[in-house]
N, C-alpha and C positions, 0 to 999 in steps of 0.2 A: 504494500500500500504506500501511497505517496506520503511524504512527511509534511504535516500540516502544522503551521506555527501560529496562525491567527484565523479568525472567523472568515475573513475573505478567502483564505486558502480552502476552507471547508466548503464555502459556497461555490467557488470555482469548480472544485472537484465534483460536487453534486450536480451542477448544471451540465457538466460533461457526461455524466453517467445516468441521469434520469431522463425519462421521456419528456418532451416539451410540455405536455399537459400536466405532468406531475411537478416539473420544475416551476411552471407558472403558478400552480396551486400553492406551493411552499414559499415562493417569492412574494406572494401578495398578502394583503391584510384585509380585514373586514371593511365593508362599506367603502368609505372614501380614504381608507388607510391612514386616518389621523393618528391612531395609536402607534402604528408602525413608524410613521414619520417622527413622532415625539420620542419614541424609544431610541431611534438612531441619533437624534439630537442630544438626548441625555447621555448616551455613550460617548459622543464626540466631546462633551464637556468634561468627562472624567480624565484625570491626569494621575499617572502613577509617579510617585516621588521615589526615585531610586536612592538607595542607601549604599553608598560605596564604602568599601573597606570595613564592612561589618561582618562579624562572625555569624554565618548562617548555618553552621553545622548542627545546631540544636533547635532549629525551627520546627514548629509543630502546627500543622494546619487543621488538626482535628477540632471538631465542634459538636454541639448537640442541637437538634431541631425537634421540638416537642418531645424531649426525652430520649430521642433516638441518636445514637452516636454515629457521627459521620467522619470519614477519613479526611475530607476536605470540604470547604464551605461552598461547594458548587453542586447544583442539582440540575437534572434535565427538566426543562419546562414543558408545559402541555403542547402537543403538536398532534393534531387529529389525523386519522386515517394513515398511520405509518406503514400499513401494508402496501401502500402505493410505492413506497421507497425501498421496502425490504420484505421478503416473504414472511418473516416472523413478526413483523410490525412491532407493536408495543411490547410484546414479550421479549424481543431482542433488546430493546432499550432497557427494560427492567433488568434483564440479565447482565447487560453491560454496566449499568449503574451499580448493581450488587457486587460485581467483580472488582470494582474500585472503591467500594465502601461508601457509596452515596445513594441518594434517592432520586426518584423521578416523580413528576406530578402528572397524573393521568388526565387527558382531555375528556370533557363531557361528551364528546362525539367520537371517541376512540372506536 
C-alpha cells in the first residue's frame, strides 16, 4: 500500500481507486455542504506548535472516552454506506479501529 502522510494523500488514493459514483458520494456533504465547508475552514485555522529538542521518549497518547481506554485520542467518525468502498464496510472499520486500540462512531445510515 502507498505510504500516506496526510489526509490529502488518503483522499488522492481513494479517488484513484473508487468508482466515480462512490468517490462523488464521499467527497460531498449534505444539502449545500455548509458543514463540510466550515469543517475545512476550522482545520485550516489549526496550527501545530512544534517543540524542538524535547525528550519525546516517554510520551503517552492514551486517553479515556466515556470510561473506555483508548491507545490514542483519535477515532473514526461516522461515514455511511462503507460497503461502497470496501466489501466488509463498517465491520472492516470497526476491526481496524480495534486493532489500534481506538473506537469508531457508527453512522445512523450504516
